[in-house]
N, C-alpha and C positions, 0 to 999 in steps of 0.2 A: 215736616216743620212748617209752621204757618209763615206766609210771606210777610206778616207783621211782627214776627219774632224779633225781639231786641228793642222795640219801641217802648219808651217809658210808659207805665200805666196811666199817668196823668195825661199824656198825649193821646193815648188810645181813647180815654174817656172823653177828651175834648172833641176829637174828630168824629166820634160816634154820637155826640150829643144831638138831641132834637132841636136845640136852640141854634139859630143861624149864627149869632154873634160868637158863640162859643166855638163853633166849627171854624169860623174865620180866624180866631186866635190859634186854633189848632193848626191851620195852614201855616201861620208864621212860625210855630214851633217846629213843624216838619221841615221848613226851609232852613232853619238854624241847624237841625240835625244833618241835613244833606250836606251842609258846608263843613261838617266836622271831620275829624281824623279817623273816627271809627267807621271803616268802609262798610261793614256789615249793617250797622245801624243806618248809615247814610243811604245804602241801597234800599233798605226797607222803607225809609222815609220818602224816598223819591217814588217808589211804587205806590205808596199811600197817596202822594200828591197826584199821581196819574189817575187813581180811582176818584179822588175828590174833584178832578177836572170834569167829571160827569155828574156832579152833585145837582140835586133838584133846585137848589138856590143859585140863581145866576151870579150873585155876588161871590159866593163861595167858589163856584166853578171858575169864574174869571180870575179870582185871586190864586187859585191852585194852578191854572194854566199859566199865569204870569210868572209864578215861582218856578214852574218847569222850564219856561223859556230862559229865566235868569240863571238857572243852574245847569243849562245844557252845555255840552262840549262845543267849542268853537276852534277853528283852525285859521291861522293867519300867516301868509296870504293864502287865498284859496285857489291860486293858479301858479304853477312853476313852469317856466319855459326855459328849457336847456339850450334853446337856439339851435343853430346848425353846427354840427361838430364834425371833425375829420373822421374818415373811415377807420383810422387806426385807433380811435378812442376805445379804451378798455372799459372804463366805468366812470360814472358821474354820481355825485351825491349832493343832496340839498337838505337843509333843515327847516322845518315848519314849527312855529310856535303853537303850543296846545294850551288853550285857555279853558278854565272850568274849575270846579271844586276838586279836592283830592280824590274823590270817587272817579274822576275821569281817567285816572291811571289804571283802572280796572278794565279799560276798553280793549277790544281786539282790533286787528287791522287786516283788511283784505285788499288785494290789488287786482286791477283789470288793465291789461296792456302788455305787449311783448317786452320782456326784459325788465319789468318793474318788480321791485321788492321793497318792503318797508317794515319798520319796527318802531315801537314806542320806547322812549328813554326819559321817564319823568315828564317834564313839561315840554319836551320836543318830540317831533316826529321826524325820523331820518328816512329819506327816500333815496333809493339807489336805482340807477338805470344803466343797464348794459345794452348799448345800441346794437340791435339785431336786424331791424327792418329799416327801410328808407325814411319812415316817419313814425312818430309816436303821438297818439292822442288817447291817453289812458286816464284812469281814475284810481286814487288811493282813498279808501273809505275807512274811517275809524268809527266803530259802533260799540255800544256797551250800555251800562246802566244810566249814563248821562245823555242818552240819545245817540245821534249819528251826525257826522259831518264828512265832507269829502274835499279832496284837492284834485283839480284837473292838472295833468302833467303832459306837457307837449315837448316835442323836440324833432330834429331831423338830422339825417346824415348827408354830408355834402355829396354832390353828384360825382360820378366818375369823370375824370378829365377826358377831353377829346384827344386821345392818343393819335399818333401818326397812322397806326394800323387801322383804327376806327375811322379816321378821316378817309383813308383810301377805300375802306369797305363801303362807306356811305357814297363816295364818289362813283364807285363801280356800280352802285345801285341807282345812280342818277338822282341822288338826294343831296341837297345843299346842306353841308354840315352846319352852317349858321342858322338854318331853319329847323334843325333837328333837336332843338331844345324846347321843352315844354315848361311853361310857367304855371304853377298851381297856386292859387291864392286860397289859403285856408282861413276861414273866418270862425271865431269862437262861437260855440253853439248856445251860450247863455250870457246874460248880462252880468256885469260886475256888481258884487254886493258891496254895500257901504263898508268902508274900513278895510277892505281886502285889496290884494294886488290887482292892478288894472290888467285886463286882458288885451293882448296886442295881436294883430294878425301876423302871420308868418309867411314869407315868400320862400318857396322851395324850388330850386332849379333842378330839373330832371333831364336826363339824356334819353332821347328816343332812339332805340337801337335798330329799329326796322320800320318799314312802312313809310308813308309820306310824312314830311315834317309839318308840324302844326303848332298853334298856340291856343290855349284856352284858359278860362278861369272858372272855378266852381262857383255856382250861384247860390243865393240864399233861399232857394225854393220858390221864388216869385218870378224867375226868368231874368233877373237882373243881377249884376255882380254885387257882392256884399258891400254895404256902405262902410267906409273907413271909420274906425272909432275916433272920437274926438281926442285931441292930444291930452294926455294925463300922465302924471308921474308914475313910473313903474317901480314897484317894490322889488328890488333885486335880491334873489335868494342867495344864501351862502352856498356856493357851488364849488365842489372839488372835482377837477378833471384829471383823469389819468390816461395816458397814452401808452400803448404797447411799446416795449415789453414790461412796463411797470406793473407791480403787483396790485391786486384789487384793494380798495379801501376797506378797512375792517368795519364790521357792524358796530353800532353804539355799544359801549362797554356795558356788560351785564344784560343786554337785550338781544337775544338771537334774532337775526333777520330770517323770516320764513323763506324756504326754498320755493322757487317757482319754476315751472317748465318753460325753458327758453327755446322753444321750437321755432323753426322758420315759419313765416306767415303762410297761411293757406288761402288760396284764392278760389272763390266760388266759381262754378262753371255754368255756361248757358244751358247745357243739356245734361243733367245728371243721369247716371246709369244705375241699374239695379245691382245690388251685391248679393243679397240672399233674402229668403223669407223664413221667418221664425214662427212656429206655431205657439200660441199662447192659450188663454182661456176662452170662454164663450162670449161672443159679441164684445170685443174690446172697444173702448171709447177713448178715454184720456190716456196720454202717454207723456212721460217726462224722463229726462236724462239727468243723472246726478252731476253736480258741478265738477266732480273729480273724473267724470267720464267712464267710470268702471261699470255702472249699473244702469239699466233701463227699467222703468216701472210702468206697468200697464194695468189700467182699471178695466176689469171684465164685468160688464153689466149683466150678462146672463148667468153668472156663476157666484156672485158675492165673493169674488177673489181678486187679490192683487197679484199679478204675475211679476216676479223679480227675475230679470234677465241679465245674465253675465254678458257684458258688451263684447268681450273678446271671444268667448267660447260659444255663446248662444244658449247655454244651459239655462233652464227655467225652473224656478222654485215658486212656491205659492204661499201667500199669507191669507188666511181666512178673515173675513170682515163681518161686522154685525149686520150691515145692510147693503143694498145694491150700490156699488161704487160707480162714480161718474167721471171725475177728473182727478188729476194728480199734480202735486207740486213737491219740490224737494228743498230743504233748508240750504242756506248758502254754504254751510260746512259739510253737507252731504250726510249728516247724522240722523236727520228726521225726514220722514215722508208723510205728506198730508194728502188725504183722500176724501173728496167730497162724496156724500152718500144721500140718497133718498129713494123711496119706492115710487112706483107709478101713481099711487094715490096720495103722494106727497108726505106720507108718514115716514118716520125713521130719519128725518133730516138731521144731518150732522157731519162732522169731519173726524175721520179716524187718524190718530197720530201714531205712526209706526216707527219703532226703533230700527234703523237701517241695519245695524250690526247684528242685532238679535233676531231680526225679522219677526217681530211680535208687535201686536197693538198694545201700546202703553195706556192709552185712554181714548175716549170718544167725546168730542165736544158737541154740545147741543147748540145748533145754530137756528137761524130763521128757516122758513120753508123754502126748499129747493136750492141748496147751495150749489153754485155752478162752477165755472172754470176759475178756480182759486189760483193765487200766485203769491210768491214771496217778493216783497218790495225791496228797494235798494237799502233800506235800513234793517232788513232781516225779518221784519214783521210779516205775519200772514194776513193777506187781504182776501176776503171771501165775498163774491157777489151773491146776493140773496135774490134769486129770480122771482120768487113768489111775492116778495114784499117791497121790491124796488129800493134796495139799500145795499150798502157795503158794510161788512163787519170786519173790524181789524183786531187781530189777536197778537199777543207778544210772540217773540221769536221761538219760544219753547212750545207754543201752541197750548197754553194753559188758560190765560185770562183774556177776556174780551176787553180791549182798551178803548175803542171808539166805534161809533156807528154813524154813517153818513147816508143821507137820502140822495138818490139819483133817479133819473127818469126810468119808467118801466120799460122792459124788464131786463136787468143786467145779465148778460150771458158770460162776459169775460172781462178781464182787467189787465192792463199793461202799464209800464211806467217809463217816463222820461226823467232820469235823474238830473240832467243839467237844467231842465225847465221846472223841476220840482212839481211835476204834474202826473196825475194818474188818468188813464183813459179807459172808459167802459163802453162796450158794445151793447146797446140797449135795443133788444129785439122789437118790442111793441112800439117803440118811439121812433124807429127808423132814424136813429141818430147815435153819434158817439159823444158821450158826456165827458167834459174836461173838468177834472177836480183837482184842487190844490192838495198835494199829498201831505202837506203840513197841517192845514186848517180844516180840510174836508169841504171847503166851500166850493160850490159849483161855479166854475168860471164861465163856461159856455157849453151849449149843446150844438154840435155840428151836424147838420143834415147829411145823410149818406144814403147809399143804395138800400132798397127795401129789405127789412129783416136782417140787420147785421148780427151774425152769430159769433164773430170772433174779432179780436183786435190784437195787433202786435206793434211794438216800437223798435225802430232800428237800433243797433248797438250804440251808436253815438247820440241817441236820444233826439234826433232831429226830425224823423219821419214816423208817421203812424199809418198803419194799413188796416183796413177793415174788410170783412167779407159780407156781401149782401146776398143772403141765402136764396131769397125769392126773386132776385133780380139777375142772377147769373153774372154778377159783376163784383168788382172790388173798388175801393177808393183809397187814395193817398191823401194824407193831411200833413201840412207843415206843423210840427209840434210847437213852434214859437208863434207864428202868425195865425195859425189855425185855418189857413187857406186850403181848400179842398181841390184835389185834382181827380176827375173821374166823371162818370163811371168808366172803369177799365174792364173790358170784356174778358171773361175767363171761361172756365168750364161750367157744367151744369150743377146746380145746388152747391155752391161754394160754402164749405162748412168751417174751415179753419185756416189761419194764416200764421206765417212766421218769417223772420228775416235770416239771411245768412250771417255768419259771424263777422265777415268783412263788410257787411252792409251793402254789397254790390247787387245782390239779388234778393228777391222775396218769393215766398212759396204759398200757393193757394190750393188747399185740398178740396177737390170737387167730388162730393159724395155721389152725385147723380150720374156721372159717366166714368167713375173709377180711375180718375187721373189726378195728377198734381201739375198745376200750371206754374211755370217759372217766369218771374217778371224781372225785367231790368228795374231796379229800385229807383233809379233816377227818372226814367221816362214813363214807367208803367207798361212798357211794351212787353208782350209775351215772347220770351226767347226760346222756350221749349215746353213740351208737354210730355209728361212721363206717365205711362200706364202702371198702376199699382194693383192691389188686391180688390176684392169685392166690397163695395160700400165703405170707402175710406172715410175716416172721421177726423183724426187730428194728426199733427206732425210735431216732432221735437228735434231740435238741432243739437248735435254733439258739441261739447265745449271747445274742441279744437277746430271745428268747422269742416271736418272731412266727411262726416256721415250724418244722415238724417233718418228718423224712424217714423214710419207712417202706420197708424193702427187701421186695420181692415175689419170693420164691424161684421160684415157678412162672411168674411173668410177665416175668422178666428185666428188671426195672424198679425204680424207686423212686417212691413216691407222695409228693408234697409237700403237706402240710396247713398251712392257716393256723390256728394254735392261739391266737394272741394278737392283741389289737387295742389 
């Protein structure tokens, strides 16, 4: 079925007209249809607006882009702070207003953060939090045919009281109980948007159970404590608090709240250990882990194959591909796998779209020359760096249609995203720089000089830090995602090829192809805390969704090394 199915014939005639004024009228008709109650027609109209945003006429393209913005989904407020709650709290709930056309109701919801769940109920978004860890800084994202929007959700659990037994234990260790409290100042990682709830800093008092007493504050990445926000009215959410043994609050009527895994937080370690080695295809390069954690995908350059690895058993199956695979990404719902492909002579450039359940290629996208380390953005769309043409190509979440094309400095190797800053970062090999791009407009914000020949880039889970690997400099660089201030070079192993962050953001990993190691960095200071030997000619690394395991592809060893990085 055509993506334009359901649009009235006169509208199709108008938007296909060679006359600019007629197409402009067509944009207005599409906007009217987007606001209608027929969701199938509204979705087709909004897709058509997306195509017209790339019209050769600037006036038509601007009009279509404006209508897309007006009909986009919006959430208010964009920050919910549950504050500090008692340790006996069972569950909290908050409601967010959902603004947009009726089509917005067709959106889906994803959550990121321990104990978070959410569901849509008409014009409201119900957010639930079951406090499981000492603090929460998570995200609820609503995405669908009207675009995407997210809500930052924060909270904390009150510290354990200083009991008599604990005081005696501290005294026996010659520690002053009054000095054994640590104050952590958590500053919001993004600015408040107009019309949304003001973000406020949260002070959390923690108890230091061992070691010397101390006090510190997290800084803003520039070596200074974060500046306090100007006084502003705070939009208070409607919050329901339930304390044990009360029963949990029901989900919004008629809208099941998705189940999430409420496991205890996993802390990354200074010195990971090897778990096992799994044989895959010939010369593996890119590796990715499905968001559900069940499957690991490996692109084998020497075999035109995608290895599909069962994460629990280690059993490997194979998907045959049209051309030589290079890198891999997985959709946010784990249903699709995207594999960039090209031959050594640059022919066969494209992306294979693989059905994860059937393990078959459903289609091949034709891309620009040399698609490199592709990635799925916060909105679910597929972003593909085109190495040979110095641009980014953006495709819809289903991997069907190219939606946008953005120019970046030559030659983009990889891309990563900071959702709070609404920015994408690309490692540009020939430019010796990391390009900073607005993920909404595609506009180049800045090009940050880094160590020579950056091959890879990664963003920390909270979106505050960026790490790049300088392949020809044997070093890495850290960049503040907000201020774009660079720290580095940071000395690592030989020929650093790929980078990633731990799920808790405390450590970062640099894959060193030249000496068969992975350097482990303290993500705050950049200091190397450990070096792990892996297989022959390691290329890339992927972190499991629960933060316990990492998978390193060994190009010369035809294998992946499994590391235990969290405990």
